[in-house]
C-alpha positions, -999 to +999 in steps of 0.1 A: -160-357+197-153-335+227-176-308+214-205-332+211-199-344+247-197-308+258-230-299+240-246-330+256-236-319+291-247-283+285-281-294+271-285-318+300-278-292+326-301-266+310-329-292+305-325-303+341-328-268+354-360-262+334-373-296+345-368-286+381-384-252+375-415-269+360-418-292+390-414-263+415-440-244+396-465-273+397-459-277+435-464-239+441-496-240+421-510-270+440-498-261+475-499-223+475-525-216+448-501-192+430-508-181+395-484-182+367-472-202+338-448-230+333-421-234+308-436-257+281-416-280+260-382-265+267-371-290+294-381-320+274-364-307+242-331-299+259-330-332+278-339-351+246-311-333+228-287-342+256-296-378+254-295-379+216-260-364+216-248-388+242-220-410+230-232-439+251-254-461+227-277-474+255-283-438+266-288-422+232-315-447+222-338-432+249-336-397+235-375-396+233-380-404+270-377-368+283-405-357+259-429-380+278-415-374+313-416-336+312-449-324+327-456-298+300-440-313+269-464-342+261-496-322+267-483-293+247-475-316+217-509-332+220-527-298+220-506-286+190-515-317+170-552-314+180-553-277+171-537-284+138-562-312+131-592-291+142-581-262+119-579-285+089-613-300+096-629-265+099-618-256+064 
């Protein structure tokens, strides 16, 4: 049980760092017109893993929430689904 708690904390910290990096990137693009790329999906996945591994039932039931809150995660999933659907329809 302790190892699960440790993994939950580690995934939460890593996901939080990537989440903050994505927000800082968006701010730098909007305010300073800098070019670059964000870190898609990683923050949402790590935070979802952290919540899913949480041993608190009320917390672990919201494992899906970071996937929608991450700025890049939901659009990336939608684009991947759309591309997959588009490729199947072109065959």
